[in-house]
C-alpha positions as CSV (number, residue, x, y, z in Angstrom):
1,M,25.7,70.0,41.7
2,T,23.6,70.9,38.6
3,H,22.9,67.6,36.7
4,I,24.1,67.0,33.0
5,I,22.5,63.5,32.5
6,L,19.9,63.2,35.3
7,R,18.2,66.5,34.6
8,H,15.1,65.4,36.0
9,H,16.3,66.2,39.4
10,D,16.7,69.9,38.6
11,V,14.0,70.3,35.9
12,E,10.4,69.1,36.5
13,N,8.7,67.2,33.6
14,I,11.9,67.4,31.4
15,H,10.7,64.2,29.8
16,E,8.0,66.5,28.0
17,L,9.2,67.9,24.7
18,S,8.1,71.4,25.3
19,V,9.9,71.5,28.7
20,Y,13.0,70.1,27.2
21,Q,13.1,72.5,24.5
22,A,12.4,75.4,26.9
23,N,15.6,74.3,28.7
24,G,17.9,74.1,25.8
25,G,16.6,70.9,24.2
26,Y,17.8,70.1,20.6
27,E,20.0,73.1,20.5
28,G,22.8,70.6,20.2
29,L,21.3,69.1,17.1
30,K,21.0,72.5,15.5
31,K,24.6,73.3,16.3
32,A,25.3,70.0,14.8
33,F,23.6,71.0,11.5
34,S,25.6,74.4,11.5
35,L,28.9,72.6,12.0
36,G,28.6,69.8,9.5
37,P,29.2,66.0,9.9
38,K,33.1,66.0,9.9
39,A,33.2,68.9,12.4
40,V,30.7,67.2,14.6
41,I,33.0,64.1,14.8
42,D,35.9,66.2,15.4
43,E,34.3,67.9,18.4
44,V,33.2,64.4,19.9
45,K,36.9,63.3,19.3
46,K,38.3,66.1,21.1
47,A,36.0,65.8,24.0
48,V,37.2,62.1,24.3
49,V,33.7,60.7,25.3
50,R,34.5,57.3,26.5
51,G,31.7,54.8,26.2
52,R,29.6,54.5,29.4
53,G,28.4,50.9,28.9
54,G,31.5,49.5,30.5
55,A,34.2,49.1,27.8
56,G,35.2,52.8,27.6
57,F,35.9,53.0,23.9
58,P,35.8,56.7,22.7
59,A,32.6,57.4,20.9
60,G,34.3,59.8,18.4
61,L,36.8,57.3,17.3
62,K,34.0,54.8,16.9
63,W,32.0,57.3,14.7
64,G,35.0,58.0,12.6
65,F,35.4,54.5,11.7
66,I,32.2,54.5,9.7
67,P,33.0,54.9,5.9
68,G,32.0,57.6,3.9
69,G,29.5,57.3,0.9
70,D,25.6,57.0,0.3
71,M,25.2,53.5,1.5
72,Q,22.6,52.6,4.3
73,K,24.1,53.2,7.8
74,Y,22.5,52.6,11.1
75,I,22.8,54.1,14.6
76,V,22.0,51.4,17.3
77,I,21.4,52.4,20.9
78,N,22.4,49.5,23.5
79,T,19.5,49.7,26.2
80,D,20.1,45.9,27.0
81,E,21.4,47.0,30.4
82,S,21.6,43.4,31.7
83,E,24.8,43.8,33.8
84,T,23.9,43.1,37.5
85,G,23.4,46.0,39.5
86,T,22.8,48.5,36.7
87,F,19.8,50.5,36.2
88,K,21.1,54.0,35.0
89,D,19.8,53.7,31.6
90,R,16.3,52.9,32.3
91,E,16.2,56.1,34.5
92,I,17.6,58.2,31.8
93,L,15.3,56.9,29.1
94,E,12.2,57.2,31.5
95,K,12.8,60.6,32.8
96,N,15.1,62.4,30.3
97,P,14.4,60.5,27.0
98,H,14.9,63.4,24.6
99,Q,18.5,63.9,25.5
100,V,19.2,60.4,24.4
101,I,17.1,61.0,21.2
102,E,19.1,64.3,20.6
103,G,22.3,62.5,21.0
104,A,21.4,59.6,18.7
105,L,20.1,62.0,16.0
106,I,23.5,63.8,16.2
107,A,25.4,60.7,15.7
108,A,23.3,59.7,12.9
109,Y,23.8,63.0,11.2
110,A,27.6,62.9,11.8
111,V,28.1,59.5,10.1
112,G,25.4,59.7,7.5
113,A,22.9,57.2,9.1
114,T,19.2,57.5,8.3
115,K,17.7,54.9,10.8
116,I,18.2,54.6,14.4
117,Y,17.2,51.4,16.4
118,N,16.9,51.5,20.2
119,Y,17.5,47.9,21.5
120,W,15.8,47.5,24.9
121,R,16.1,44.6,27.3
122,G,12.9,42.5,27.3
123,E,12.2,43.3,31.0
124,Y,12.2,47.0,30.2
125,M,8.9,46.8,28.2
126,D,6.8,49.2,30.8
127,A,10.0,51.5,30.9
128,A,9.7,52.2,27.1
129,Y,6.3,54.1,27.3
130,A,8.1,57.5,28.1
131,C,10.4,57.0,25.2
132,E,7.6,56.0,22.9
133,K,5.8,59.2,23.7
134,A,9.0,61.3,23.0
135,I,9.4,59.7,19.7
136,K,5.7,60.4,18.6
137,D,6.3,64.0,19.8
138,C,9.4,64.4,17.9
139,Y,7.7,63.1,14.7
140,A,4.9,65.6,15.3
141,S,7.3,68.4,15.7
142,G,9.6,67.6,12.8
143,L,12.5,66.4,14.9
144,L,12.2,63.0,13.3
145,G,11.3,61.8,9.6
146,E,11.9,63.7,6.6
147,N,13.9,67.0,6.5
148,I,14.5,67.4,10.1
149,L,14.2,71.1,11.1
150,G,14.6,72.1,7.3
151,S,18.2,70.7,7.3
152,G,17.7,68.4,4.4
153,F,18.7,65.3,6.8
154,S,16.2,62.7,7.4
155,C,16.1,60.1,10.0
156,D,13.7,57.6,11.5
157,F,13.6,55.9,15.0
158,Y,12.4,52.6,16.1
159,N,12.4,50.8,19.5
160,H,13.0,47.1,19.4
161,F,12.6,44.8,22.4
162,G,15.1,41.7,23.0
163,A,14.0,38.6,25.1
164,G,16.1,39.5,28.2
165,A,19.5,37.9,27.3
166,Y,22.5,39.2,29.1
167,I,24.8,38.2,26.1
168,C,22.8,40.7,24.0
169,G,24.6,43.7,25.8
170,E,27.6,42.6,23.7
171,E,27.2,44.6,20.5
172,T,27.5,41.9,17.9
173,A,25.1,39.6,19.8
174,L,23.0,42.5,20.0
175,L,23.0,43.1,16.1
176,N,22.2,39.5,15.6
177,S,19.2,39.6,17.8
178,L,18.1,42.8,16.1
179,M,18.2,41.0,12.8
180,G,16.1,38.2,14.1
181,D,18.9,35.6,14.6
182,L,20.4,33.8,17.7
183,G,21.7,36.4,20.3
184,Q,25.2,35.2,19.9
185,P,28.4,37.3,19.3
186,W,30.3,36.9,16.0
187,S,34.1,36.7,15.9
188,K,35.7,40.0,14.7
189,P,36.3,41.1,11.9
190,P,34.2,42.2,10.4
191,F,33.6,44.8,13.0
192,P,30.3,46.7,13.1
193,A,31.5,49.9,11.6
194,Q,32.3,48.0,8.5
195,E,29.6,45.4,8.4
196,G,26.9,45.7,11.2
197,L,23.3,45.6,11.2
198,Y,22.0,44.0,7.8
199,G,25.6,43.9,6.7
200,K,25.8,47.7,6.6
201,P,28.0,50.1,8.6
202,T,26.6,50.6,12.2
203,V,27.5,52.5,15.3
204,V,26.4,51.0,18.6
205,N,26.5,53.2,21.5
206,N,25.2,53.1,25.1
207,V,22.4,55.2,26.4
208,E,24.4,57.2,28.8
209,T,27.1,57.8,26.3
210,L,24.6,59.3,23.8
211,A,23.2,61.5,26.5
212,N,26.5,63.3,26.7
213,I,26.6,64.4,23.2
214,A,24.1,67.3,22.9
215,P,25.6,69.2,26.1
216,I,29.1,68.7,24.3
217,L,27.9,70.4,21.2
218,V,26.2,73.1,23.0
219,N,29.1,73.9,25.4
220,G,32.2,72.8,23.4
221,A,34.5,70.0,23.7
222,D,36.8,72.1,26.0
223,W,34.2,72.5,28.7
224,Y,33.7,68.6,28.7
225,V,37.4,68.0,28.9
226,G,37.6,70.2,31.9
227,L,35.5,67.9,33.9
228,G,36.9,64.8,35.3
229,T,40.4,63.7,34.9
230,D,43.0,63.3,32.0
231,Q,42.0,59.7,31.4
232,S,38.5,59.9,32.5
233,N,36.7,63.0,31.0
234,G,33.2,64.3,32.0
235,I,30.6,63.0,34.4
236,K,29.4,59.5,35.3
237,V,26.1,58.2,36.4
238,V,26.8,55.5,39.1
239,C,24.3,52.7,40.1
240,L,24.7,52.3,43.9
241,S,23.0,49.1,45.5
242,G,23.4,46.5,48.0
243,H,23.7,47.2,51.9
244,V,23.7,50.8,52.0
245,N,21.0,53.0,53.4
246,R,20.3,55.1,50.2
247,P,20.5,53.1,47.0
248,G,20.1,54.8,43.6
249,N,21.5,56.5,40.7
250,Y,23.8,59.4,41.4
251,E,25.7,61.6,38.8
252,I,29.3,62.4,39.8
253,E,32.3,64.1,38.1
254,M,34.7,61.5,37.2
255,G,37.7,61.0,39.4
256,K,36.3,63.7,42.0
257,V,34.4,61.2,44.3
258,T,35.8,58.2,46.2
259,Y,33.9,54.8,46.6
260,H,34.2,55.7,50.4
261,Q,32.2,58.9,49.6
262,L,29.7,57.0,47.7
263,I,29.1,54.6,50.4
264,Y,29.1,56.9,53.4
265,G,28.4,60.5,51.9
266,E,25.1,62.2,52.9
267,E,24.4,63.1,49.3
268,Y,25.1,59.5,48.4
269,G,24.6,56.1,50.2
270,Q,24.4,57.5,53.6
271,G,26.2,54.7,55.1
272,M,26.0,50.9,55.8
273,R,22.5,49.5,56.2
274,D,21.8,48.5,60.1
275,D,25.2,50.1,60.7
276,K,26.9,46.8,59.8
277,G,30.7,46.8,59.0
278,F,31.7,47.0,55.3
279,K,33.2,43.7,53.8
280,A,33.4,43.8,50.0
281,L,32.4,45.9,46.9
282,L,31.5,44.8,43.3
283,P,32.4,48.1,41.5
284,S,31.0,46.8,38.1
285,G,28.4,44.4,39.0
286,G,29.4,40.6,38.8
287,S,31.7,41.4,35.9
288,G,34.5,43.1,37.7
289,P,36.8,41.5,40.4
290,V,35.6,42.3,44.0
291,V,37.5,44.8,46.1
292,T,37.9,45.1,49.7
293,A,38.3,48.1,52.2
294,D,41.9,49.1,51.0
295,A,40.3,50.1,47.6
296,L,37.6,52.4,49.1
297,D,39.9,55.5,48.9
298,A,40.1,55.1,44.9
299,D,38.2,57.4,42.9
300,V,35.5,56.4,40.5
301,S,37.0,56.7,37.2
302,F,38.3,54.3,34.5
303,E,41.8,54.3,35.9
304,G,40.8,54.6,39.6
305,L,40.9,50.8,40.4
306,N,43.8,49.7,38.3
307,P,46.2,49.4,41.3
308,F,43.6,47.1,42.9
309,G,43.1,44.8,39.9
310,S,39.5,45.8,39.2
311,M,37.6,48.1,37.0
312,M,34.8,50.7,37.0
313,G,32.9,49.1,34.1
314,S,29.5,50.6,33.9
315,A,29.8,51.6,37.5
316,S,27.2,49.3,39.0
317,I,28.3,49.4,42.5
318,I,27.0,46.6,44.7
319,V,28.0,47.0,48.4
320,M,28.2,43.9,50.8
321,D,28.4,44.1,54.6
322,E,30.3,42.1,57.2
323,D,27.7,39.2,57.3
324,T,27.9,38.4,53.6
325,D,29.1,35.0,52.8
326,M,31.3,35.5,50.0
327,V,31.5,31.9,48.8
328,W,27.8,31.8,48.6
329,A,27.8,35.3,46.7
330,T,30.4,33.8,44.2
331,E,28.1,30.8,43.6
332,K,25.1,33.1,42.8
333,M,27.1,35.2,40.6
334,T,28.6,32.1,38.8
335,H,25.1,30.6,38.3
336,F,24.0,34.0,36.6
337,F,27.0,33.8,34.0
338,K,26.4,30.2,33.5
339,H,22.5,30.6,32.8
340,E,23.3,33.5,30.6
341,S,26.2,32.0,28.5
342,C,25.0,31.7,24.9
343,G,26.8,28.5,24.6
344,K,28.5,29.4,21.3
345,C,32.3,28.8,22.5
346,T,33.3,26.0,24.6
347,P,35.5,27.6,27.2
348,C,32.5,29.7,28.5
349,R,30.0,27.0,28.0
350,E,31.8,24.2,29.8
351,G,33.9,26.4,32.1
352,T,31.0,28.2,33.6
353,F,29.2,24.8,34.2
354,W,32.4,23.6,36.0
355,L,32.8,26.6,38.2
356,E,29.1,26.5,39.4
357,K,29.4,22.7,40.1
358,L,32.5,23.2,42.1
359,L,31.0,25.9,44.1
360,I,27.8,24.2,44.8
361,K,29.9,21.3,46.1
362,I,32.1,23.7,48.3
363,N,29.0,25.5,49.8
364,K,27.4,22.4,50.6
365,G,30.3,21.2,52.6
366,R,31.3,18.4,50.4
367,G,34.2,20.0,48.8
368,T,38.0,19.5,49.6
369,Q,41.0,21.6,49.5
370,E,41.8,20.2,46.0
371,D,38.4,21.5,44.8
372,I,39.5,25.1,45.7
373,Q,42.6,24.6,43.6
374,K,40.6,23.1,40.8
375,L,38.1,26.0,40.9
376,E,41.1,28.3,40.4
377,R,42.6,26.2,37.6
378,V,39.2,26.2,35.8
379,A,38.9,29.9,36.0
380,T,42.4,30.6,34.7
381,Q,41.7,28.2,31.8
382,I,38.8,30.0,30.8
383,Q,40.6,33.4,30.6
384,G,41.6,34.8,27.4
385,K,40.1,32.0,25.5
386,C,36.4,33.2,24.8
387,L,34.7,34.6,21.9
388,C,33.4,37.5,23.8
389,A,33.9,38.9,27.4
390,L,31.2,36.8,29.2
391,G,33.4,34.0,30.0
392,E,36.2,36.3,31.2
393,F,33.7,38.1,33.5
394,A,32.5,34.8,34.9
395,T,36.1,34.2,36.4
396,S,36.2,37.7,38.1
397,P,34.0,36.9,41.2
398,V,35.8,33.4,41.4
399,L,39.3,34.5,41.2
400,S,38.8,37.8,43.4
401,T,37.2,36.0,46.1
402,I,39.7,33.3,46.3
403,K,42.3,36.1,46.5
404,H,40.7,38.0,49.2
405,F,38.5,35.5,51.2
406,M,40.4,32.2,51.1
407,D,39.7,31.6,54.7
408,E,35.9,31.5,53.9
409,Y,36.7,28.8,51.4
410,K,38.9,26.8,53.5
411,A,36.2,27.0,56.3
412,K,33.7,25.2,54.1
413,V,36.0,22.4,52.8
414,N,36.4,18.7,54.3
415,T,40.0,19.1,55.6
416,A,40.0,15.4,56.4
417,V,40.7,14.6,52.5
418,P,44.3,15.3,51.8
419,V,45.6,17.3,48.7
420,P,47.2,15.4,46.2
421,A,50.9,16.2,45.5
422,D,51.4,18.1,42.3
C-alpha cells in the first residue's frame, strides 16, 4: 500500500524540507489559507478524524470548541507517548517531521493560535534532532514565524521536554508540566479549550492525529471518509511488539486488517517467535484489557474489540506466547502503573499500591484464595473513582487476567488456607 503517514517507506529522505515539498509538502497549508479558518474546521469535522492518541475524540470537534476572538491561543502537540508498547510517534517525528509540523500549522491557523508547543517525553531527547532541524528549515523558508507564505498568519514553534512521566500523556497533566507545575491532572471543567496553557484556549492533539490533517486538506474529507469503516475513518499506525518475528510500526486501513493478520501476515508480524503458540494479546499496551485467541479475528478499529470487552486505544499491540506467566505479567504491568501514579487522588495512589502488594504475595506463593478475591475487589473499587484514566487503566490487566486466566492464579495460591464465608 502507499503510505499516508509513514511516507518515509515510500519516499527516501522525506524528512528533508526540499524532498517533502517536492512530494506535495505544505500544499495542505496553502489550501487551508485559501479556504479560511472556518472552512478548514468544517472539512476536518466532515472527515471525522478521531484522535490517534488513544481516546479517539474527533479532532474537528475539539478545534470547534476554541472560542473566537483575538486572545492568545495555543496548539500543543502531545509527543509524550509513554504508553507501554507505543513507539509510533517517535518514528513519525524522526522520519516524517514536516507532515506533523504542517498539520499543527493548519490547526493553529484554523483556531487562531500563534504558538505551537511540542511536548516530548524526556526519554525522546535524541529523537528530537530531526524535528529541530525541520523547524529551523521552516523558519529559514518562511513556513514558520511572521507572515507565513505571505498569508498574514504568523506562528512560532517550540519543542519542550518533560521528565518522562506517564501521567503527562493526560492532556491537563501535560499542560501543568509545560507551565512548570507538577505534572498532575486537574479536575474538569475548565477544559483546555476554554482555559488551557497559561489559562488560554488550547488544543492538545496527538502526533499521529496531526499527521493526518494535511492529506485531508489536499485530498478532501470525502476521500478520507472513504477509508476505513463508518465508525473508524482513515488509516492507523499500529505498534506491534512482543513475541512476534517482525515487530515494528505498520500503517493499516482501519477495519480492514484483523489482529490475526497482524501477527501472522507476511507483510506484518510474520508469526510467533520460535513457532510458539499464541496465548494472549494486549491491544492497547497495559491500559486495555487482555484478550485471548477468540478475539484475533476482530478488526483493528475503535469498535473492533467492543464485543470482547477491550479497546484499540493507541494500537500498541503486545503479543504474548504460550510460555508467558500471566500473573507475573500482571504484576509487572501493575508495578508500572503504581510507579507512574501521580498520587493526587486516593483511589489510584492507594489502590495501585494494594494491587501490586497482593500480586507480589500471590506470585511468591504466599497468597491465598481470599487474596485473589481481594485483588478483584480492590480493582473494582478503583474503577470510576479516579481523577484521570490512569487508575482505571491499572485495573485492566488485573481484572482481564483474572477473567481469562483464573487457573494460573489458583495454581499459585496456598490452598491449605480456607476462604472465609461472605
